[in-house]
Biopython code that builds the backbone (N, CA, C, O; Angstrom):
import numpy as np
from Bio.PDB.StructureBuilder import StructureBuilder

atoms = [
    (1, "MET", "N", (32.684, 25.739, -17.195)),
    (1, "MET", "CA", (32.224, 24.520, -17.843)),
    (1, "MET", "C", (31.158, 23.820, -17.011)),
    (1, "MET", "O", (30.137, 23.392, -17.548)),
    (2, "LYS", "N", (31.388, 23.695, -15.682)),
    (2, "LYS", "CA", (30.428, 23.038, -14.820)),
    (2, "LYS", "C", (29.097, 23.771, -14.827)),
    (2, "LYS", "O", (28.043, 23.136, -14.783)),
    (3, "ARG", "N", (29.127, 25.107, -14.882)),
    (3, "ARG", "CA", (27.895, 25.895, -14.874)),
    (3, "ARG", "C", (27.091, 25.653, -16.143)),
    (3, "ARG", "O", (25.862, 25.719, -16.115)),
    (4, "ALA", "N", (27.749, 25.380, -17.230)),
    (4, "ALA", "CA", (27.056, 25.128, -18.491)),
    (4, "ALA", "C", (26.383, 23.757, -18.488)),
    (4, "ALA", "O", (25.347, 23.577, -19.128)),
    (5, "LEU", "N", (26.950, 22.809, -17.789)),
    (5, "LEU", "CA", (26.385, 21.467, -17.739)),
    (5, "LEU", "C", (25.194, 21.361, -16.794)),
    (5, "LEU", "O", (24.330, 20.507, -16.993)),
    (6, "LEU", "N", (25.130, 22.199, -15.786)),
    (6, "LEU", "CA", (24.069, 22.113, -14.799)),
    (6, "LEU", "C", (22.674, 22.261, -15.402)),
    (6, "LEU", "O", (21.813, 21.434, -15.101)),
    (7, "PRO", "N", (22.399, 23.277, -16.244)),
    (7, "PRO", "CA", (21.050, 23.357, -16.834)),
    (7, "PRO", "C", (20.715, 22.146, -17.706)),
    (7, "PRO", "O", (19.573, 21.686, -17.707)),
    (8, "LEU", "N", (21.678, 21.635, -18.437)),
    (8, "LEU", "CA", (21.447, 20.462, -19.272)),
    (8, "LEU", "C", (21.111, 19.245, -18.418)),
    (8, "LEU", "O", (20.201, 18.487, -18.753)),
    (9, "MET", "N", (21.829, 19.053, -17.329)),
    (9, "MET", "CA", (21.568, 17.917, -16.445)),
    (9, "MET", "C", (20.199, 18.042, -15.786)),
    (9, "MET", "O", (19.523, 17.034, -15.579)),
    (10, "MET", "N", (19.780, 19.258, -15.453)),
    (10, "MET", "CA", (18.469, 19.459, -14.835)),
    (10, "MET", "C", (17.358, 19.117, -15.836)),
    (10, "MET", "O", (16.350, 18.519, -15.461)),
    (11, "ILE", "N", (17.537, 19.489, -17.083)),
    (11, "ILE", "CA", (16.550, 19.184, -18.117)),
    (11, "ILE", "C", (16.461, 17.673, -18.312)),
    (11, "ILE", "O", (15.364, 17.122, -18.398)),
    (12, "LEU", "N", (17.593, 17.013, -18.380)),
    (12, "LEU", "CA", (17.598, 15.570, -18.567)),
    (12, "LEU", "C", (16.996, 14.849, -17.367)),
    (12, "LEU", "O", (16.275, 13.866, -17.538)),
    (13, "ALA", "N", (17.276, 15.314, -16.180)),
    (13, "ALA", "CA", (16.779, 14.658, -14.973)),
    (13, "ALA", "C", (15.268, 14.772, -14.846)),
    (13, "ALA", "O", (14.628, 13.842, -14.355)),
    (14, "THR", "N", (14.688, 15.871, -15.269)),
    (14, "THR", "CA", (13.243, 16.024, -15.129)),
    (14, "THR", "C", (12.485, 15.119, -16.079)),
    (14, "THR", "O", (11.305, 14.847, -15.855)),
    (15, "GLY", "N", (13.121, 14.652, -17.120)),
    (15, "GLY", "CA", (12.449, 13.770, -18.072)),
    (15, "GLY", "C", (12.573, 12.304, -17.735)),
    (15, "GLY", "O", (11.994, 11.461, -18.420)),
    (16, "CYS", "N", (13.320, 11.980, -16.686)),
    (16, "CYS", "CA", (13.545, 10.583, -16.324)),
    (16, "CYS", "C", (12.854, 10.276, -15.010)),
    (16, "CYS", "O", (12.980, 11.041, -14.053)),
    (17, "PRO", "N", (12.123, 9.162, -14.944)),
    (17, "PRO", "CA", (11.488, 8.807, -13.688)),
    (17, "PRO", "C", (12.524, 8.408, -12.653)),
    (17, "PRO", "O", (13.551, 7.820, -12.994)),
    (18, "SER", "N", (12.265, 8.722, -11.399)),
    (18, "SER", "CA", (13.164, 8.322, -10.331)),
    (18, "SER", "C", (12.915, 6.859, -9.996)),
    (18, "SER", "O", (11.925, 6.275, -10.436)),
    (19, "ASP", "N", (13.809, 6.272, -9.221)),
    (19, "ASP", "CA", (13.636, 4.875, -8.814)),
    (19, "ASP", "C", (12.309, 4.707, -8.102)),
    (19, "ASP", "O", (11.967, 5.502, -7.227)),
    (20, "GLY", "N", (11.559, 3.679, -8.470)),
    (20, "GLY", "CA", (10.306, 3.391, -7.813)),
    (20, "GLY", "C", (9.131, 4.201, -8.323)),
    (20, "GLY", "O", (7.996, 3.949, -7.919)),
    (21, "GLU", "N", (9.364, 5.157, -9.189)),
    (21, "GLU", "CA", (8.274, 5.974, -9.695)),
    (21, "GLU", "C", (7.525, 5.208, -10.776)),
    (21, "GLU", "O", (8.132, 4.634, -11.680)),
    (22, "ASP", "N", (6.219, 5.205, -10.675)),
    (22, "ASP", "CA", (5.370, 4.519, -11.647)),
    (22, "ASP", "C", (5.132, 5.445, -12.827)),
    (22, "ASP", "O", (4.650, 6.564, -12.651)),
    (23, "THR", "N", (5.460, 4.996, -14.008)),
    (23, "THR", "CA", (5.347, 5.860, -15.174)),
    (23, "THR", "C", (4.033, 5.732, -15.911)),
    (23, "THR", "O", (3.701, 6.612, -16.704)),
    (24, "GLY", "N", (3.260, 4.665, -15.684)),
    (24, "GLY", "CA", (2.045, 4.504, -16.456)),
    (24, "GLY", "C", (0.866, 3.959, -15.680)),
    (24, "GLY", "O", (-0.272, 4.367, -15.911)),
    (25, "GLU", "N", (1.124, 3.040, -14.758)),
    (25, "GLU", "CA", (0.022, 2.380, -14.062)),
    (25, "GLU", "C", (-0.728, 3.345, -13.158)),
    (25, "GLU", "O", (-1.949, 3.250, -13.034)),
    (26, "THR", "N", (-0.007, 4.286, -12.515)),
    (26, "THR", "CA", (-0.686, 5.264, -11.661)),
    (26, "THR", "C", (-1.659, 6.077, -12.482)),
    (26, "THR", "O", (-2.777, 6.334, -12.034)),
    (27, "ASN", "N", (-1.264, 6.487, -13.676)),
    (27, "ASN", "CA", (-2.171, 7.246, -14.533)),
    (27, "ASN", "C", (-3.381, 6.412, -14.913)),
    (27, "ASN", "O", (-4.493, 6.939, -14.959)),
    (28, "ARG", "N", (-3.201, 5.149, -15.182)),
    (28, "ARG", "CA", (-4.335, 4.290, -15.534)),
    (28, "ARG", "C", (-5.275, 4.155, -14.350)),
    (28, "ARG", "O", (-6.491, 4.248, -14.517)),
    (29, "ILE", "N", (-4.746, 3.942, -13.179)),
    (29, "ILE", "CA", (-5.586, 3.833, -11.989)),
    (29, "ILE", "C", (-6.371, 5.120, -11.776)),
    (29, "ILE", "O", (-7.562, 5.080, -11.470)),
    (30, "ASP", "N", (-5.712, 6.254, -11.937)),
    (30, "ASP", "CA", (-6.408, 7.541, -11.818)),
    (30, "ASP", "C", (-7.517, 7.658, -12.848)),
    (30, "ASP", "O", (-8.596, 8.165, -12.541)),
    (31, "ASP", "N", (-7.269, 7.199, -14.062)),
    (31, "ASP", "CA", (-8.289, 7.222, -15.116)),
    (31, "ASP", "C", (-9.485, 6.350, -14.726)),
    (31, "ASP", "O", (-10.634, 6.741, -14.930)),
    (32, "VAL", "N", (-9.213, 5.177, -14.169)),
    (32, "VAL", "CA", (-10.289, 4.275, -13.752)),
    (32, "VAL", "C", (-11.079, 4.901, -12.599)),
    (32, "VAL", "O", (-12.309, 4.855, -12.587)),
    (33, "LEU", "N", (-10.371, 5.481, -11.638)),
    (33, "LEU", "CA", (-11.037, 6.084, -10.486)),
    (33, "LEU", "C", (-11.905, 7.277, -10.875)),
    (33, "LEU", "O", (-12.834, 7.627, -10.147)),
    (34, "ALA", "N", (-11.617, 7.894, -11.997)),
    (34, "ALA", "CA", (-12.411, 9.031, -12.463)),
    (34, "ALA", "C", (-13.740, 8.591, -13.075)),
    (34, "ALA", "O", (-14.628, 9.415, -13.292)),
    (35, "LEU", "N", (-13.877, 7.312, -13.347)),
    (35, "LEU", "CA", (-15.098, 6.780, -13.965)),
    (35, "LEU", "C", (-16.111, 6.376, -12.900)),
    (35, "LEU", "O", (-15.742, 6.085, -11.762)),
    (36, "THR", "N", (-17.375, 6.359, -13.269)),
    (36, "THR", "CA", (-18.426, 5.841, -12.405)),
    (36, "THR", "C", (-18.642, 4.379, -12.759)),
    (36, "THR", "O", (-18.970, 4.045, -13.898)),
    (37, "GLY", "N", (-18.455, 3.522, -11.784)),
    (37, "GLY", "CA", (-18.594, 2.097, -12.025)),
    (37, "GLY", "C", (-20.024, 1.624, -11.904)),
    (37, "GLY", "O", (-20.810, 2.177, -11.135)),
    (38, "ASP", "N", (-20.355, 0.611, -12.656)),
    (38, "ASP", "CA", (-21.669, -0.037, -12.634)),
    (38, "ASP", "C", (-21.492, -1.388, -11.942)),
    (38, "ASP", "O", (-20.955, -2.327, -12.528)),
    (39, "ALA", "N", (-21.951, -1.479, -10.678)),
    (39, "ALA", "CA", (-21.754, -2.690, -9.886)),
    (39, "ALA", "C", (-22.416, -3.910, -10.516)),
    (39, "ALA", "O", (-21.907, -5.023, -10.377)),
    (40, "ALA", "N", (-23.534, -3.726, -11.202)),
    (40, "ALA", "CA", (-24.210, -4.869, -11.846)),
    (40, "ALA", "C", (-23.342, -5.442, -12.951)),
    (40, "ALA", "O", (-23.214, -6.661, -13.064)),
    (41, "ASN", "N", (-22.747, -4.587, -13.765)),
    (41, "ASN", "CA", (-21.832, -5.070, -14.794)),
    (41, "ASN", "C", (-20.585, -5.673, -14.148)),
    (41, "ASN", "O", (-20.053, -6.676, -14.624)),
    (42, "GLY", "N", (-20.127, -5.055, -13.068)),
    (42, "GLY", "CA", (-18.971, -5.586, -12.341)),
    (42, "GLY", "C", (-19.233, -6.970, -11.785)),
    (42, "GLY", "O", (-18.319, -7.789, -11.696)),
    (43, "SER", "N", (-20.481, -7.239, -11.408)),
    (43, "SER", "CA", (-20.855, -8.564, -10.917)),
    (43, "SER", "C", (-20.662, -9.615, -12.006)),
    (43, "SER", "O", (-20.207, -10.725, -11.730)),
    (44, "SER", "N", (-21.006, -9.267, -13.232)),
    (44, "SER", "CA", (-20.803, -10.194, -14.360)),
    (44, "SER", "C", (-19.324, -10.441, -14.609)),
    (44, "SER", "O", (-18.911, -11.565, -14.894)),
    (45, "ILE", "N", (-18.536, -9.388, -14.501)),
    (45, "ILE", "CA", (-17.084, -9.535, -14.680)),
    (45, "ILE", "C", (-16.518, -10.410, -13.567)),
    (45, "ILE", "O", (-15.700, -11.293, -13.821)),
    (46, "TYR", "N", (-16.958, -10.161, -12.334)),
    (46, "TYR", "CA", (-16.510, -10.970, -11.200)),
    (46, "TYR", "C", (-16.852, -12.445, -11.423)),
    (46, "TYR", "O", (-16.025, -13.326, -11.187)),
    (47, "ALA", "N", (-18.067, -12.699, -11.875)),
    (47, "ALA", "CA", (-18.511, -14.084, -12.100)),
    (47, "ALA", "C", (-17.665, -14.783, -13.157)),
    (47, "ALA", "O", (-17.394, -15.978, -13.045)),
    (48, "SER", "N", (-17.252, -14.057, -14.167)),
    (48, "SER", "CA", (-16.495, -14.694, -15.248)),
    (48, "SER", "C", (-14.988, -14.730, -14.999)),
    (48, "SER", "O", (-14.298, -15.597, -15.536)),
    (49, "ARG", "N", (-14.466, -13.801, -14.192)),
    (49, "ARG", "CA", (-13.015, -13.696, -14.048)),
    (49, "ARG", "C", (-12.478, -14.025, -12.659)),
    (49, "ARG", "O", (-11.303, -14.363, -12.524)),
    (50, "CYS", "N", (-13.310, -13.935, -11.628)),
    (50, "CYS", "CA", (-12.781, -13.971, -10.263)),
    (50, "CYS", "C", (-13.347, -15.079, -9.382)),
    (50, "CYS", "O", (-12.678, -15.557, -8.466)),
    (51, "VAL", "N", (-14.579, -15.484, -9.666)),
    (51, "VAL", "CA", (-15.296, -16.382, -8.770)),
    (51, "VAL", "C", (-14.617, -17.733, -8.599)),
    (51, "VAL", "O", (-14.727, -18.339, -7.533)),
    (52, "SER", "N", (-13.928, -18.213, -9.607)),
    (52, "SER", "CA", (-13.311, -19.542, -9.504)),
    (52, "SER", "C", (-12.227, -19.592, -8.426)),
    (52, "SER", "O", (-11.950, -20.663, -7.887)),
    (53, "CYS", "N", (-11.625, -18.479, -8.111)),
    (53, "CYS", "CA", (-10.586, -18.458, -7.070)),
    (53, "CYS", "C", (-11.051, -17.804, -5.767)),
    (53, "CYS", "O", (-10.616, -18.196, -4.684)),
    (54, "HIS", "N", (-11.923, -16.821, -5.873)),
    (54, "HIS", "CA", (-12.329, -16.057, -4.686)),
    (54, "HIS", "C", (-13.711, -16.439, -4.164)),
    (54, "HIS", "O", (-14.139, -15.911, -3.138)),
    (55, "ALA", "N", (-14.425, -17.349, -4.844)),
    (55, "ALA", "CA", (-15.763, -17.844, -4.481)),
    (55, "ALA", "C", (-16.825, -16.766, -4.722)),
    (55, "ALA", "O", (-16.542, -15.568, -4.702)),
    (56, "ALA", "N", (-18.030, -17.226, -4.947)),
    (56, "ALA", "CA", (-19.146, -16.319, -5.234)),
    (56, "ALA", "C", (-19.395, -15.359, -4.079)),
    (56, "ALA", "O", (-19.759, -14.202, -4.293)),
    (57, "ASP", "N", (-19.200, -15.840, -2.851)),
    (57, "ASP", "CA", (-19.435, -14.985, -1.688)),
    (57, "ASP", "C", (-18.177, -14.243, -1.231)),
    (57, "ASP", "O", (-18.196, -13.565, -0.204)),
    (58, "GLY", "N", (-17.083, -14.368, -1.992)),
    (58, "GLY", "CA", (-15.849, -13.642, -1.702)),
    (58, "GLY", "C", (-15.033, -14.183, -0.556)),
    (58, "GLY", "O", (-14.062, -13.552, -0.139)),
    (59, "THR", "N", (-15.407, -15.351, -0.030)),
    (59, "THR", "CA", (-14.699, -15.891, 1.128)),
    (59, "THR", "C", (-13.393, -16.593, 0.775)),
    (59, "THR", "O", (-12.655, -17.013, 1.666)),
    (60, "GLY", "N", (-13.109, -16.722, -0.493)),
    (60, "GLY", "CA", (-11.841, -17.290, -0.928)),
    (60, "GLY", "C", (-11.911, -18.771, -1.187)),
    (60, "GLY", "O", (-12.975, -19.387, -1.122)),
    (61, "GLY", "N", (-10.794, -19.313, -1.474)),
    (61, "GLY", "CA", (-10.626, -20.718, -1.834)),
    (61, "GLY", "C", (-9.192, -20.847, -2.284)),
    (61, "GLY", "O", (-8.272, -20.892, -1.467)),
    (62, "ILE", "N", (-9.007, -20.906, -3.590)),
    (62, "ILE", "CA", (-7.651, -20.869, -4.150)),
    (62, "ILE", "C", (-7.037, -19.502, -3.870)),
    (62, "ILE", "O", (-5.864, -19.396, -3.511)),
    (63, "GLY", "N", (-7.848, -18.456, -4.039)),
    (63, "GLY", "CA", (-7.418, -17.091, -3.762)),
    (63, "GLY", "C", (-7.858, -16.657, -2.377)),
    (63, "GLY", "O", (-8.687, -17.321, -1.754)),
    (64, "PRO", "N", (-7.312, -15.548, -1.888)),
    (64, "PRO", "CA", (-7.661, -15.090, -0.545)),
    (64, "PRO", "C", (-9.089, -14.557, -0.456)),
    (64, "PRO", "O", (-9.744, -14.306, -1.468)),
    (65, "SER", "N", (-9.540, -14.396, 0.760)),
    (65, "SER", "CA", (-10.864, -13.875, 1.030)),
    (65, "SER", "C", (-10.941, -12.389, 0.695)),
    (65, "SER", "O", (-10.165, -11.586, 1.212)),
    (66, "LEU", "N", (-11.874, -12.035, -0.165)),
    (66, "LEU", "CA", (-12.099, -10.625, -0.476)),
    (66, "LEU", "C", (-12.926, -9.963, 0.619)),
    (66, "LEU", "O", (-12.878, -8.746, 0.795)),
    (67, "VAL", "N", (-13.681, -10.769, 1.349)),
    (67, "VAL", "CA", (-14.447, -10.266, 2.488)),
    (67, "VAL", "C", (-13.487, -9.683, 3.527)),
    (67, "VAL", "O", (-13.801, -8.695, 4.192)),
    (68, "ASP", "N", (-12.320, -10.303, 3.656)),
    (68, "ASP", "CA", (-11.313, -9.821, 4.597)),
    (68, "ASP", "C", (-10.454, -8.704, 4.000)),
    (68, "ASP", "O", (-10.042, -7.795, 4.719)),
    (69, "TYR", "N", (-10.181, -8.762, 2.703)),
    (69, "TYR", "CA", (-9.254, -7.823, 2.070)),
    (69, "TYR", "C", (-9.895, -6.486, 1.691)),
    (69, "TYR", "O", (-9.351, -5.430, 2.016)),
    (70, "VAL", "N", (-11.017, -6.516, 1.025)),
    (70, "VAL", "CA", (-11.593, -5.304, 0.423)),
    (70, "VAL", "C", (-11.908, -4.214, 1.449)),
    (70, "VAL", "O", (-11.602, -3.051, 1.182)),
    (71, "PRO", "N", (-12.500, -4.518, 2.601)),
    (71, "PRO", "CA", (-12.855, -3.431, 3.522)),
    (71, "PRO", "C", (-11.669, -2.582, 3.995)),
    (71, "PRO", "O", (-11.830, -1.388, 4.248)),
    (72, "GLY", "N", (-10.502, -3.175, 4.115)),
    (72, "GLY", "CA", (-9.338, -2.433, 4.598)),
    (72, "GLY", "C", (-8.439, -1.875, 3.510)),
    (72, "GLY", "O", (-7.467, -1.179, 3.804)),
    (73, "ALA", "N", (-8.751, -2.171, 2.266)),
    (73, "ALA", "CA", (-7.888, -1.756, 1.153)),
    (73, "ALA", "C", (-8.448, -0.508, 0.478)),
    (73, "ALA", "O", (-9.662, -0.320, 0.395)),
    (74, "SER", "N", (-7.549, 0.330, 0.003)),
    (74, "SER", "CA", (-7.973, 1.503, -0.760)),
    (74, "SER", "C", (-8.346, 1.066, -2.174)),
    (74, "SER", "O", (-7.931, 0.003, -2.635)),
    (75, "ASP", "N", (-9.125, 1.888, -2.851)),
    (75, "ASP", "CA", (-9.463, 1.596, -4.245)),
    (75, "ASP", "C", (-8.210, 1.489, -5.099)),
    (75, "ASP", "O", (-8.140, 0.665, -6.011)),
    (76, "THR", "N", (-7.229, 2.317, -4.805)),
    (76, "THR", "CA", (-5.967, 2.280, -5.540)),
    (76, "THR", "C", (-5.271, 0.940, -5.346)),
    (76, "THR", "O", (-4.773, 0.352, -6.306)),
    (77, "ASP", "N", (-5.233, 0.455, -4.105)),
    (77, "ASP", "CA", (-4.590, -0.834, -3.829)),
    (77, "ASP", "C", (-5.323, -1.975, -4.522)),
    (77, "ASP", "O", (-4.696, -2.876, -5.079)),
    (78, "ILE", "N", (-6.660, -1.933, -4.485)),
    (78, "ILE", "CA", (-7.446, -2.985, -5.136)),
    (78, "ILE", "C", (-7.166, -2.991, -6.635)),
    (78, "ILE", "O", (-6.914, -4.044, -7.222)),
    (79, "LEU", "N", (-7.210, -1.817, -7.249)),
    (79, "LEU", "CA", (-6.964, -1.744, -8.689)),
    (79, "LEU", "C", (-5.554, -2.176, -9.043)),
    (79, "LEU", "O", (-5.344, -2.821, -10.070)),
    (80, "ASP", "N", (-4.590, -1.834, -8.213)),
    (80, "ASP", "CA", (-3.215, -2.235, -8.473)),
    (80, "ASP", "C", (-3.103, -3.759, -8.516)),
    (80, "ASP", "O", (-2.455, -4.308, -9.407)),
    (81, "VAL", "N", (-3.727, -4.438, -7.563)),
    (81, "VAL", "CA", (-3.680, -5.904, -7.532)),
    (81, "VAL", "C", (-4.417, -6.479, -8.741)),
    (81, "VAL", "O", (-3.933, -7.415, -9.379)),
    (82, "VAL", "N", (-5.581, -5.922, -9.053)),
    (82, "VAL", "CA", (-6.361, -6.435, -10.185)),
    (82, "VAL", "C", (-5.597, -6.244, -11.496)),
    (82, "VAL", "O", (-5.520, -7.165, -12.309)),
    (83, "ILE", "N", (-5.042, -5.071, -11.703)),
    (83, "ILE", "CA", (-4.358, -4.765, -12.962)),
    (83, "ILE", "C", (-3.041, -5.514, -13.091)),
    (83, "ILE", "O", (-2.731, -6.043, -14.159)),
    (84, "GLU", "N", (-2.268, -5.562, -12.023)),
    (84, "GLU", "CA", (-0.933, -6.163, -12.081)),
    (84, "GLU", "C", (-0.924, -7.648, -11.760)),
    (84, "GLU", "O", (-0.017, -8.369, -12.177)),
    (85, "GLY", "N", (-1.941, -8.119, -11.010)),
    (85, "GLY", "CA", (-1.896, -9.472, -10.489)),
    (85, "GLY", "C", (-1.022, -9.485, -9.246)),
    (85, "GLY", "O", (-0.317, -8.517, -8.960)),
    (86, "GLU", "N", (-1.075, -10.590, -8.510)),
    (86, "GLU", "CA", (-0.239, -10.686, -7.309)),
    (86, "GLU", "C", (-0.108, -12.147, -6.932)),
    (86, "GLU", "O", (-1.098, -12.878, -6.904)),
    (87, "GLY", "N", (1.103, -12.571, -6.643)),
    (87, "GLY", "CA", (1.323, -13.985, -6.335)),
    (87, "GLY", "C", (0.904, -14.834, -7.525)),
    (87, "GLY", "O", (1.398, -14.642, -8.636)),
    (88, "THR", "N", (0.004, -15.762, -7.296)),
    (88, "THR", "CA", (-0.470, -16.618, -8.382)),
    (88, "THR", "C", (-1.664, -16.018, -9.120)),
    (88, "THR", "O", (-2.122, -16.574, -10.119)),
    (89, "MET", "N", (-2.164, -14.898, -8.637)),
    (89, "MET", "CA", (-3.301, -14.259, -9.310)),
    (89, "MET", "C", (-2.835, -13.619, -10.610)),
    (89, "MET", "O", (-1.900, -12.818, -10.611)),
    (90, "PRO", "N", (-3.481, -13.968, -11.709)),
    (90, "PRO", "CA", (-3.086, -13.364, -12.986)),
    (90, "PRO", "C", (-3.558, -11.917, -13.088)),
    (90, "PRO", "O", (-4.497, -11.503, -12.409)),
    (91, "SER", "N", (-2.907, -11.185, -13.924)),
    (91, "SER", "CA", (-3.292, -9.807, -14.203)),
    (91, "SER", "C", (-4.633, -9.766, -14.930)),
    (91, "SER", "O", (-4.919, -10.606, -15.782)),
    (92, "ALA", "N", (-5.441, -8.783, -14.580)),
    (92, "ALA", "CA", (-6.663, -8.515, -15.333)),
    (92, "ALA", "C", (-6.511, -7.174, -16.048)),
    (92, "ALA", "O", (-7.492, -6.478, -16.311)),
    (93, "GLY", "N", (-5.274, -6.833, -16.351)),
    (93, "GLY", "CA", (-4.973, -5.576, -17.025)),
    (93, "GLY", "C", (-5.513, -5.495, -18.435)),
    (93, "GLY", "O", (-5.504, -4.424, -19.043)),
    (94, "ASP", "N", (-5.986, -6.620, -18.969)),
    (94, "ASP", "CA", (-6.568, -6.601, -20.306)),
    (94, "ASP", "C", (-7.989, -6.039, -20.298)),
    (94, "ASP", "O", (-8.544, -5.760, -21.360)),
    (95, "LEU", "N", (-8.584, -5.869, -19.116)),
    (95, "LEU", "CA", (-9.913, -5.269, -19.039)),
    (95, "LEU", "C", (-9.840, -3.792, -19.425)),
    (95, "LEU", "O", (-8.839, -3.121, -19.170)),
    (96, "GLU", "N", (-10.893, -3.306, -20.031)),
    (96, "GLU", "CA", (-10.988, -1.877, -20.357)),
    (96, "GLU", "C", (-11.142, -1.093, -19.058)),
    (96, "GLU", "O", (-11.556, -1.649, -18.041)),
    (97, "ASP", "N", (-10.811, 0.188, -19.089)),
    (97, "ASP", "CA", (-10.911, 1.024, -17.895)),
    (97, "ASP", "C", (-12.322, 1.004, -17.303)),
    (97, "ASP", "O", (-12.474, 0.929, -16.083)),
    (98, "GLN", "N", (-13.348, 1.070, -18.143)),
    (98, "GLN", "CA", (-14.723, 1.047, -17.632)),
    (98, "GLN", "C", (-15.038, -0.281, -16.966)),
    (98, "GLN", "O", (-15.745, -0.317, -15.959)),
    (99, "GLU", "N", (-14.522, -1.373, -17.518)),
    (99, "GLU", "CA", (-14.736, -2.681, -16.903)),
    (99, "GLU", "C", (-14.067, -2.749, -15.535)),
    (99, "GLU", "O", (-14.619, -3.319, -14.595)),
    (100, "LEU", "N", (-12.881, -2.168, -15.428)),
    (100, "LEU", "CA", (-12.194, -2.121, -14.135)),
    (100, "LEU", "C", (-12.991, -1.293, -13.132)),
    (100, "LEU", "O", (-13.105, -1.672, -11.966)),
    (101, "ALA", "N", (-13.542, -0.171, -13.574)),
    (101, "ALA", "CA", (-14.364, 0.663, -12.696)),
    (101, "ALA", "C", (-15.608, -0.102, -12.254)),
    (101, "ALA", "O", (-16.022, -0.005, -11.099)),
    (102, "ASP", "N", (-16.199, -0.856, -13.163)),
    (102, "ASP", "CA", (-17.376, -1.657, -12.843)),
    (102, "ASP", "C", (-17.032, -2.750, -11.836)),
    (102, "ASP", "O", (-17.772, -2.966, -10.877)),
    (103, "LEU", "N", (-15.921, -3.432, -12.048)),
    (103, "LEU", "CA", (-15.487, -4.487, -11.131)),
    (103, "LEU", "C", (-15.212, -3.904, -9.752)),
    (103, "LEU", "O", (-15.608, -4.487, -8.743)),
    (104, "LEU", "N", (-14.543, -2.769, -9.701)),
    (104, "LEU", "CA", (-14.266, -2.111, -8.430)),
    (104, "LEU", "C", (-15.567, -1.749, -7.714)),
    (104, "LEU", "O", (-15.678, -1.937, -6.503)),
    (105, "ALA", "N", (-16.544, -1.235, -8.446)),
    (105, "ALA", "CA", (-17.839, -0.894, -7.851)),
    (105, "ALA", "C", (-18.489, -2.137, -7.255)),
    (105, "ALA", "O", (-19.043, -2.086, -6.157)),
    (106, "HIS", "N", (-18.421, -3.246, -7.974)),
    (106, "HIS", "CA", (-18.983, -4.500, -7.467)),
    (106, "HIS", "C", (-18.248, -4.958, -6.205)),
    (106, "HIS", "O", (-18.887, -5.316, -5.215)),
    (107, "LEU", "N", (-16.921, -4.950, -6.232)),
    (107, "LEU", "CA", (-16.144, -5.404, -5.072)),
    (107, "LEU", "C", (-16.491, -4.580, -3.841)),
    (107, "LEU", "O", (-16.676, -5.125, -2.753)),
    (108, "ASN", "N", (-16.579, -3.271, -4.015)),
    (108, "ASN", "CA", (-16.894, -2.413, -2.870)),
    (108, "ASN", "C", (-18.335, -2.620, -2.394)),
    (108, "ASN", "O", (-18.592, -2.634, -1.190)),
    (109, "ALA", "N", (-19.267, -2.778, -3.322)),
    (109, "ALA", "CA", (-20.661, -2.969, -2.940)),
    (109, "ALA", "C", (-20.878, -4.319, -2.267)),
    (109, "ALA", "O", (-21.643, -4.428, -1.309)),
    (110, "GLU", "N", (-20.207, -5.334, -2.769)),
    (110, "GLU", "CA", (-20.432, -6.695, -2.281)),
    (110, "GLU", "C", (-19.599, -7.042, -1.054)),
    (110, "GLU", "O", (-20.086, -7.715, -0.146)),
    (111, "PHE", "N", (-18.345, -6.588, -1.019)),
    (111, "PHE", "CA", (-17.432, -7.029, 0.023)),
    (111, "PHE", "C", (-16.880, -5.907, 0.889)),
    (111, "PHE", "O", (-16.199, -6.176, 1.879)),
    (112, "GLY", "N", (-17.158, -4.658, 0.539)),
    (112, "GLY", "CA", (-16.665, -3.534, 1.310)),
    (112, "GLY", "C", (-17.368, -3.399, 2.650)),
    (112, "GLY", "O", (-18.347, -4.096, 2.918)),
    (113, "SER", "N", (-16.882, -2.526, 3.466)),
    (113, "SER", "CA", (-17.493, -2.364, 4.790)),
    (113, "SER", "C", (-18.696, -1.462, 4.755)),
    (113, "SER", "O", (-19.321, -1.225, 5.789)),
]
sb = StructureBuilder()
sb.init_structure("model")
sb.init_model(0)
sb.init_chain("A")
sb.init_seg("    ")
for serial, (resi, resn, name, xyz) in enumerate(atoms, 1):
    if name == "N":
        sb.init_residue(resn, " ", resi, " ")
    sb.init_atom(name, np.array(xyz, "f"), 0.0, 1.0, " ", f" {name:<3s}", serial, name[0])
structure = sb.get_structure()
């Protein structure tokens, strides 16, 4: 009886995410990273969505300094914060994947090392 249950349990286990496993956001980040971002368009997105908290020069204000954060952060980490939000920062997950790629290109061009 136990031998008959083992294959069934293995099939069921492979279809279920383990604790801490991301089921959708990792795929979205990978999709965004596969795109070529347009930093000029990202600058417009930054101006409309981010500048009020992070300042035009990225030095921060209400939000933290991007000049300090972006150079040490991976693209994956940056996108995770942008998509999910963090602390009092709202999610920008409503942006299209191309818009996220554009914003990331701008952040890296403007504030990266």
